[in-house]
N, C-alpha and C positions, 0 to 999 in steps of 0.2 A: 749634477743630475746625470749628465751623459756619461761621466766616468764611472758611476756606480753600475750602470747597465753594461758598460764595456768590461768592467771587472767581473761582473757576474757571468756574462757570456764567455769571456776569456777563460774563466775558471771552469765553466762547464765544458768548453771545448778541450781544455787541457785534461780534464778527467776522462772525457770520452776517448781522446787519443791514448791516454795511459791504459785504460781498460782494453782498448783494441790491441795495443801492443802486448799486454799481458796475455790476452786470449790467443793471439797468434803464437806467442812463445810457448804457451801451455800445449797448444795443438801440435806444434813442432816436436816438443819433447815427447808427448804421448805417441805421436806417429813413429818417431825414431825407436821408442821402446817396443812398440808393436812389431815393427819391422825386424828388430833383433830377435824377438820371440819367434816370429814366422820363419826366419832363416834357421834358427836352432831346430825347430820342428821339422823343417825340410831336411836338414842334415842328419837328424836321428831317424827319420822315416816316419 
């Protein structure tokens, strides 16, 4: 009985951590891309 709850909460925690990591990675890539576009626009005027 106790192990079932531990397995469920452990799985939920794992999924939450995975989603958080994917979100941070997506934000980092998006921010890097926007930074490059911004620098290109500054260079070209």
